[in-house]
C-alpha positions as CSV (number, residue, x, y, z in Angstrom):
1,M,-124.7,69.3,-43.7
2,K,-127.2,67.2,-45.8
3,K,-124.5,67.2,-48.7
4,F,-121.9,65.8,-46.4
5,L,-124.4,63.2,-45.0
6,F,-125.3,62.2,-48.5
7,L,-121.6,61.8,-49.4
8,V,-121.0,59.6,-46.4
9,I,-123.8,57.3,-47.2
10,V,-122.5,57.1,-50.8
11,V,-119.0,56.2,-49.8
12,L,-120.3,53.6,-47.3
13,A,-122.4,52.0,-49.9
14,L,-119.6,51.8,-52.4
15,F,-117.5,50.0,-49.8
16,T,-120.2,47.7,-48.6
17,I,-122.0,46.6,-51.9
18,D,-120.7,43.5,-53.5
19,H,-122.1,44.1,-57.0
20,P,-119.4,43.0,-59.6
21,M,-119.6,46.4,-61.3
22,I,-118.7,48.1,-58.1
23,K,-116.6,45.4,-56.6
24,E,-113.8,45.1,-59.2
25,P,-113.0,48.9,-59.5
26,R,-113.0,49.1,-55.7
27,E,-110.5,46.2,-55.2
28,K,-108.2,47.7,-57.9
29,L,-108.3,51.1,-56.3
30,L,-107.8,49.6,-52.7
31,G,-104.9,47.4,-54.1
32,E,-103.1,50.4,-55.6
33,G,-103.7,52.4,-52.3
34,V,-102.1,49.5,-50.3
35,G,-99.2,49.2,-52.8
36,I,-98.5,53.0,-52.5
37,L,-98.6,52.9,-48.7
38,S,-96.4,49.7,-48.5
39,S,-93.8,51.2,-50.9
40,A,-93.7,54.4,-48.9
41,S,-93.2,52.6,-45.5
42,N,-90.3,50.5,-46.6
43,I,-87.3,51.2,-44.3
44,N,-84.0,52.2,-45.8
45,R,-81.5,49.8,-44.6
46,G,-78.4,51.2,-43.0
47,P,-75.1,50.4,-45.0
48,A,-73.6,48.5,-42.0
49,A,-76.7,46.5,-41.4
50,S,-77.0,45.7,-45.1
51,M,-73.4,44.7,-45.3
52,A,-73.7,42.5,-42.2
53,K,-76.8,40.8,-43.3
54,N,-75.3,40.0,-46.7
55,R,-72.1,38.6,-45.1
56,I,-74.1,36.5,-42.7
57,K,-76.2,35.1,-45.5
58,S,-73.2,34.1,-47.5
59,T,-71.2,32.7,-44.6
60,L,-74.0,30.6,-42.9
61,S,-76.6,28.3,-44.4
62,L,-79.7,29.9,-42.7
63,S,-83.3,28.3,-42.2
64,E,-86.3,30.2,-43.3
65,S,-87.0,31.4,-39.7
66,E,-83.5,32.5,-39.2
67,L,-83.7,34.6,-42.5
68,E,-86.9,36.2,-41.3
69,Y,-85.2,37.0,-37.9
70,L,-82.3,38.5,-39.6
71,E,-84.4,40.6,-41.7
72,E,-86.4,42.1,-38.7
73,T,-83.3,42.4,-36.6
74,M,-80.9,44.0,-38.9
75,Q,-83.1,46.7,-40.6
76,T,-81.1,49.7,-39.6
77,D,-77.5,50.4,-38.2
78,E,-79.0,51.2,-34.8
79,Q,-80.8,47.8,-34.6
80,L,-77.4,46.1,-35.6
81,Q,-75.7,47.9,-32.8
82,L,-78.4,46.9,-30.4
83,F,-78.1,43.3,-31.5
84,Y,-74.3,43.4,-31.1
85,T,-74.5,44.9,-27.6
86,R,-77.3,42.6,-26.4
87,Y,-76.1,39.3,-27.7
88,C,-72.4,39.7,-28.3
89,R,-71.2,41.9,-25.5
90,S,-73.8,41.1,-22.8
91,K,-74.0,37.3,-23.9
92,D,-77.8,37.3,-23.6
93,L,-79.4,34.2,-24.9
94,N,-80.5,34.3,-28.6
95,L,-83.2,31.8,-29.7
96,Y,-82.0,31.8,-33.4
97,F,-78.2,31.8,-33.2
98,Y,-75.9,30.2,-30.5
99,E,-72.5,28.8,-29.9
100,D,-70.3,29.0,-33.0
101,R,-73.0,30.5,-35.2
102,L,-73.6,33.3,-32.8
103,N,-69.9,33.9,-32.6
104,T,-69.8,34.0,-36.4
105,V,-72.7,36.5,-36.4
106,C,-71.1,38.6,-33.8
107,K,-67.7,38.8,-35.5
108,I,-69.5,39.9,-38.8
109,A,-71.5,42.5,-36.9
110,A,-68.5,43.8,-35.3
111,E,-66.6,44.1,-38.5
112,S,-69.6,45.9,-40.2
113,L,-69.9,48.3,-37.3
114,A,-66.2,49.0,-37.4
115,E,-66.2,49.7,-41.1
116,R,-69.1,52.1,-40.5
117,R,-67.2,54.0,-37.8
118,G,-64.2,54.1,-40.0
119,K,-65.9,55.8,-42.8
């Protein structure tokens, strides 16, 4: 128990002391750890979602916020299907795409989903 308590105190000291000799290796180690975790958590984009996203980007000129929304919304094929059902079939209000732009996005999403089903 004493060894464990000593280990906890040493680890806490290494994480709280801002001495340059300790700080630089600690930041390097934490940076590598965060890099490994972020690369492991990347979502594999579905083929239909990827195809739809690329077609939308090439067809429409998108603002920065629209690009971010597109990245978040079309990460997987299931999310693409949900987007299509919600905004294209149910005609729900979309804050980023509307009127002709929404019709274009819906058309591309429908084509991508049809190609996915066809394969």
